N, C-alpha and C positions, 0 to 999 in steps of 0.2 A: 110181337115177335119181330126180330130184326135179322135179315139175311144179308150176308156179304157175298157179292158175286165176283168171281175171278175167271177171266178168260185167259187161257194159257197160249196167248198169241201176241207177238210183237207187232203185228201188221194191223194198222187201223182199217176198219171196215172188213176184216176177215170174216169168213163164214161163222166161225165159233164165237167171235165177238158179237156178231149180229144175233146168233142163237141165244147167247146169254141175255142180251137186251130184250129179245122177244120173250124169253122165258120169264124175265122179270115182270113183263106185262101180263103174265098169266097168274101171278100171285094173287091170293085172296085179298080182299079189301082189308086194310088195317095192318098188313104186313109191310114193314119197312124194308126197303131194298137199296143197297148202296154198292156200287161197283168200285173195286180197288183197281187202279190203273197204273200202278208203279212197277209192273213186272220188268220193264226194260232197264230199270235203275237198281234193282235189288242186288246187293253184293253177296258173295258167298258167306255162309255162316262162320262166325268165329266167336269164341267165348269172350265175355266182357260186356261192356256197355253196348246197347243196341244203337247202331248208326242211324242217322236221320232217314236214310233211304228205306230202312226196314221198320222204323218206329211206327209209321202210319199203319202198316199192315198188322203189326203185333197188337197195336191198340184197337184197331177196327175188329180184329178177330176176337180179342178179349171181350169186347162190348157187344158181340153178336150172339145169337142163338144157334145159327146154322150158316153153312157155306154152300153156295151153288157154284160148281166148277165146270167149265167147258174146256175140253182138251182136243187138240188136233190129232190127226192120224199119224202117230209115230210109235215105233216099237221102243224108242227111248224118249223119255220126257225132255222137253226143252230145259236146258241147264238152269235158266232163270226160274222156272217153276220149281225145280228141285231146291234151289236156294230159298225160295219163298216158303216151301214146305219145311225146310230145315229150321228157318227162323221161327215159324209158328210152333213147330214141334219142341224146339229148345226152350221156349217160353211157356210150355204147357198149354199153348193156344189151341191144340187139336184134341187134347184129352177130354173125352166125353162129348165133343162137339159133333153135331149131326152134319154130315156132308153128303150132298147129292152130286153125282158126276154124270155128265153127258158128253158124248164124243161125236165128232163129224168125220165121216170117212166115205170114200167111194167104195171101198171094200170092207165087208163086215170084220174081217180079221184085223185090219188096221185099227179100228176102234177098240176091238177086244184087247189087243196088245197094249194100247195106250191106257185103257181102264185097268188092266191087270197090273201095270207098273204103278199107276196111281193108287190102287187098292193096297199094294204092298207098303207104300209110304204112309198112307193114311191110317191103315190098321196098325202098323208098327208104332205110330204116334198116339194111338189110343182113340182115334176118331170112330164114330159110329157111322159107317158108310150106308147110305140109304139109296133107295131107288133100284132100278134094274138097268141092265145095259141098254142104252138107247143109241142106236146107230142111224145116223141121218146122212144121206148122200148129199154133198154140197153141189152135185151136178145139176139138180133141178132148181127152178126158182121157187123158193119157199116163203118169201116175204112180200108183203104188199108195199106200197110207196111210203107207208108210215112205219115200216119195220115190224109189223105184226105177222105172225104165222098165218098162212093162207089155207093150207091143206087141213081139213078136219081131222084126218087120222093122225097127222103129225101133232096138231094141237092136243089131241087126246093123249098121245104118248107123253108129251111134255107135262101136261096136267096131272097124269098119273104119278110121275116122278115128284112133282110139286106137292101133291096130296100126301105122299109119304113123308115129305120133308116138313111141311107146315104143321100138321096137327100132332106131330110126335111129341110125346112127353120128354122132357129133358132127362136123360139117363145119367146116373152117377158115373163118374170115371171109374175105370178098373181099379180095384183096391191095390194100393202100392205098399210094399213092405219097407219103404225107406224110412 
């Protein structure tokens, strides 16, 4: 199984980027994990050939079994993430794809809003959204010096999302009448 990780942040070392890296360390042995880091260069979607900045994302998504996405506290998604979702959706890259979403927020409502926006995009593109809402406050130190999660209850929450994502059977995309 191969999982693509996407952190919806343009800031190197952000909490959600660190959370994505730590979650990747919780994957079962034998599961491949690759992080796509081109969010800052992704152009808006337009019909026609896929530009080089989006080609990597489209091909990585096509070659993966699932996506693990971390999102910041926003009621509106970062525009770059919307562009990435549009490129994946337009190329049928999300249809039938399993996607787990985690959010970081000081307030529970911030993460819920971010996840609600993501769910609309993902479900509209035919993705199979996995996991449960996972709200993690970035106010506390959650990582050791090697970037691993330290709090047992937080690791348990992340592992619960991972367990739903990894053993899932690949579902057939929704029947299309095209």
